[in-house]
LUMKOLMI-358446 format. One record per residue (C-alpha): y, z, x; residue in three letters. Coordinates in steps of 0.02 Angstrom, whole numbers, padded with zeros to 5 digits, always signed. Layout:
YZXALA/...
//
This chain:
+03654-01253-02264MET/+03591-01201-02066SER/+03425-01202-02019ARG/+03417-01019-01987LYS/+03476-00984-02160LEU/+03371-01066-02228ILE/+03228-00990-02127LEU/+03310-00844-02169LYS/+03296-00873-02379ASN/+03143-00941-02377LEU/+03067-00770-02284ILE/+03175-00665-02418ARG/+03061-00785-02569THR/+02893-00748-02481VAL/+02927-00559-02467LEU/+02968-00558-02640ALA/+02817-00640-02718VAL/+02694-00535-02589LEU/+02785-00400-02673LEU/+02757-00450-02849LEU/+02571-00493-02799LEU/+02554-00326-02746THR/+02626-00230-02891GLY/+02507-00337-02994LEU/+02369-00296-02882LEU/+02425-00117-02880ALA/+02436-00109-03076LEU/+02249-00171-03116ILE/+02197-00061-02990ALA/+02270+00099-03068ALA/+02214+00024-03251VAL/+02025+00004-03172SER/+02053+00185-03095VAL/+02118+00252-03239SER/+01952+00198-03339ARG/+01848+00269-03220TYR/+01809+00469-03314PRO/+01776+00362-03486THR/+01648+00266-03393ARG/+01558+00415-03316GLN/+01586+00507-03477ALA/+01484+00367-03578ALA/+01350+00357-03438ASP/+01306+00539-03476LEU/+01335+00536-03656ARG/+01187+00397-03674ARG/+01099+00515-03548GLN/+01118+00675-03689ILE/+01060+00548-03831ALA/+00905+00495-03744ALA/+00856+00668-03723ASP/+00749+00723-03897ARG/+00725+00879-03840ASP/+00891+00939-03813LEU/+00948+01080-03962GLN/+01091+01037-04057PHE/+01187+01191-03989ASP/+01141+01130-03806LYS/+01203+00941-03867ARG/+01384+00997-03929ALA/+01435+01094-03787GLN/+01387+00951-03652LEU/+01477+00836-03773GLU/+01644+00957-03775ALA/+01615+00984-03599THR/+01622+00797-03560LEU/+01768+00756-03680LEU/+01862+00908-03577GLN/+01804+00813-03423TYR/+01867+00637-03475GLU/+02035+00713-03541THR/+02062+00814-03370ASP/+02008+00679-03245ASN/+02127+00554-03357ARG/+02273+00653-03354ILE/+02258+00692-03163LYS/+02225+00507-03119ILE/+02378+00458-03227TRP/+02481+00578-03149THR/+02449+00523-02970ALA/+02479+00346-03029ILE/+02663+00387-03099VAL/+02692+00499-02949GLN/+02634+00339-02824ALA/+02744+00234-02947ALA/+02898+00337-02914GLY/+02882+00359-02729GLY/+02856+00171-02722ALA/+02997+00133-02828ALA/+03118+00271-02718ILE/+03038+00171-02561LEU/+03111+00008-02630THR/+03257+00081-02684GLY/+03289+00161-02497LEU/+03243-00016-02422LEU/+03370-00101-02542PHE/+03511+00027-02508THR/+03479+00021-02324ALA/+03481-00177-02339ARG/+03666-00155-02428ASN/+03712-00041-02301LEU/+03668-00168-02159LYS/+03766-00283-02256ALA/+03907-00188-02268THR/+03901-00141-02092GLN/+03905-00329-02041ASP/+04031-00345-02160LYS/+04152-00211-02054LEU/+04103-00268-01911ASP/+04163-00444-01950ILE/+04320-00361-02018ASP/+04348-00265-01849ARG/+04316-00421-01779GLN/+04437-00513-01835GLY/+04566-00369-01841GLN/+04540-00372-01651ILE/+04562-00548-01620THR/+04733-00548-01732SER/+04791-00390-01615ARG/+04737-00496-01453PHE/+04821-00629-01516ALA/+04980-00538-01564GLN/+04972-00455-01399ALA/+04968-00597-01289THR/+05102-00686-01381SER/+05219-00523-01338GLN/+05181-00559-01154LEU/+05279-00697-01151GLY/+05429-00629-01225ALA/+05615-00665-01180GLU/+05779-00640-01200LEU/+05910-00774-01272LYS/+05960-00792-01095ASP/+05786-00838-01016GLY/+05767-00666-00941GLN/+05597-00554-00992PRO/+05625-00457-01143ASN/+05540-00319-01036ILE/+05522-00196-01203GLU/+05423-00323-01295VAL/+05317-00365-01137ARG/+05263-00183-01113LEU/+05217-00176-01296GLY/+05094-00311-01286GLY/+05025-00241-01114ILE/+04991-00074-01199TYR/+04927-00165-01333ALA/+04815-00255-01241LEU/+04748-00088-01148SER/+04729+00009-01306ARG/+04607-00161-01372ILE/+04511-00136-01216SER/+04478+00049-01248LYS/+04428+00014-01428ASP/+04318-00147-01397TRP/+04242-00106-01222PRO/+04155-00278-01228LYS/+04283-00370-01202ASP/+04370-00263-01054TYR/+04352-00396-00923TRP/+04448-00536-01038GLN/+04572-00403-01069ILE/+04580-00368-00888ALA/+04575-00549-00835ASN/+04740-00602-00940VAL/+04833-00448-00869LEU/+04787-00506-00683THR/+04846-00663-00729ALA/+05012-00614-00794TYR/+05034-00518-00617VAL/+04993-00671-00527ARG/+05079-00788-00613HIS/+05218-00671-00635ASN/+05231-00571-00447ALA/+05175-00731-00359ARG/+05202-00696-00159TRP/+05315-00821-00074ASN/+05245-00835+00108SER/+05418-00878+00175SER/+05474-00723+00132GLN/+05476-00570+00265LYS/+05304-00519+00280ARG/+05343-00317+00284SER/+05456-00237+00178VAL/+05425-00074+00319TRP/+05500-00178+00450TRP/+05633-00257+00347TRP/+05695-00071+00295THR/+05690-00028+00484VAL/+05778-00174+00546ARG/+05928-00184+00392THR/+05946+00017+00410GLY/+05945+00010+00203GLU/+05842+00150+00113ASP/+05823+00013-00039HIS/+05639-00076-00030GLU/+05578-00186-00159PRO/+05478-00134-00311LYS/+05373-00218-00424PRO/+05458-00286-00601ARG/+05439-00140-00762THR/+05295-00249-00842ASP/+05210-00282-00676ILE/+05210-00094-00619GLN/+05141-00050-00803ALA/+04999-00184-00791ILE/+04941-00120-00616LEU/+04944+00066-00691THR/+04828+00005-00843VAL/+04695-00075-00732LEU/+04704+00065-00606GLY/+04668+00204-00745LYS/+04572+00110-00880ASN/+04414+00117-00796HIS/+04287-00017-00848PRO/+04134+00036-00967PRO/+03984+00098-00893PRO/+03885-00071-00914SER/+04018-00182-00857GLU/+04069-00071-00709SER/+04151-00154-00546PHE/+04054-00271-00453ASN/+04048-00422-00348ASN/+04060-00534-00496PHE/+04181-00444-00596ARG/+04321-00385-00506LYS/+04534-00379-00518PHE/+04607-00539-00475ASP/+04764-00506-00367LEU/+04758-00628-00236ARG/+04927-00669-00144GLU/+05049-00573-00276THR/+05191-00498-00199ASP/+05172-00293-00244LEU/+05292-00230-00118ARG/+05312-00043-00157GLY/+05209-00020-00309ALA/+05128+00136-00358GLU/+04948+00164-00351PHE/+04902+00333-00353TRP/+04728+00382-00398ASP/+04689+00205-00459ALA/+04523+00134-00471ARG/+04519-00026-00394LEU/+04342-00051-00302GLU/+04308-00231-00260TRP/+04475-00280-00304THR/+04532-00452-00226ASP/+04693-00428-00142PHE/+04679-00574-00015PHE/+04841-00630+00057GLY/+04925-00497-00050ALA/+05093-00427+00026ASN/+05068-00250-00025LEU/+05185-00178+00101ALA/+05242+00012+00056GLY/+05125+00016-00069ALA/+05078+00196-00136LYS/+04882+00201-00123PHE/+04887+00387-00120TRP/+04700+00431-00151GLY/+04649+00266-00223ALA/+04479+00191-00229VAL/+04474+00021-00128LEU/+04286+00038-00090SER/+04228-00136-00054ASN/+04420-00219-00104ALA/+04457-00374-00014LYS/+04603-00369+00102LEU/+04589-00497+00213GLU/+04764-00560+00268ARG/+04852-00428+00160ALA/+05029-00365+00212HIS/+05001-00164+00206LEU/+05136-00107+00330ALA/+05197+00056+00285GLY/+05067+00075+00144ALA/+05039+00240+00099ASN/+04857+00270+00116LEU/+04826+00446+00113LYS/+04643+00506+00054GLU/+04603+00307+00012ALA/+04439+00269+00019LYS/+04417+00104+00097LEU/+04243+00116+00134ASP/+04159-00063+00134GLY/+04341-00146+00102ALA/+04370-00304+00208SER/+04527-00286+00301LEU/+04515-00460+00419LYS/+04673-00498+00476ASP/+04753-00370+00388ALA/+04930-00289+00433ASP/+04920-00120+00438VAL/+05068-00092+00545THR/+05154+00071+00492GLY/+05032+00116+00351ALA/+05013+00315+00339ILE/+04846+00396+00330PHE/+04765+00557+00352ASP/+04589+00631+00382GLN/+04549+00611+00216LYS/+04565+00422+00225THR/+04405+00332+00225ASP/+04413+00182+00335TRP/+04294+00028+00348PRO/+04152+00079+00482ALA/+04208+00023+00637GLY/+04397-00016+00582PHE/+04516+00072+00742ASP/+04665+00105+00606ALA/+04780+00186+00762ARG/+04750+00030+00855ARG/+04799-00096+00730CYS/+04958+00009+00697GLY/+04925+00123+00557ALA/+04995+00317+00591VAL/+04912+00455+00564PHE/+04998+00605+00464ASP/+04951+00763+00527GLU/+05027+00854+00388THR/+04904+00952+00301ARG/+04931+00946+00105ALA/
//
């Protein structure tokens, strides 16, 4: 038995003993108080008996008054005692009821945590689903991704743990090979082909989930909690209106990515490839763009660049079209 449990049982025993002693003292006090009118009446009767000059009819009248006084006051006292006892019993019942409710709530919380753990284990196991030929089973993996997204909403305190699982999945399954061409934008122009690389369906689903499912207020983005998408191949990915504050895109290939309306405040985009990316209305204030490639990236008058960053000089293209 743990020390904590022993201490808890000891406290319960002490409280029970104190409650019993309090009840005995209350009973003794109640009996003593109930006899007070009788003692008072006895003192007055002795005074009446000692008065030899008191007439018989007056004596009888005083005796009757004393008897009525004694009866009435004893009734009032016992009524008050019974009411107090009843109130104490109700209060005790409420305390035990509250304790039972708390125990029930604790059990429900434990059961719920067990269910969440089971759902989490099942969802993460789906992320590795494969077909018979060894190819990823995208449908099953999507089910796992959306299940994890649902859990993060039902259990906000596990939001970042789930986010870490999803970003790790992206880093493992969409690793950027630096030996590949840096810019899909330049690649498309040179080859004359219209096809642009896009993330696999499950990767795009995770990016959408991360961008749309905002962390709970108490677990907001900061320097210590952020999405880790370093050195990932996210060419052509869609991040429409995504919330990606503080996200680490160090060395990631984001060529041709759609960041229209995305919030990238304080994001780490050092050595990231943003050639041909759509940055219209994107918020990049505070972002780090050291050695980033923004050649051909499209921006407009609503794009917020980091202070001192000259987008045109770095090769970004201003779109004068008004929405």
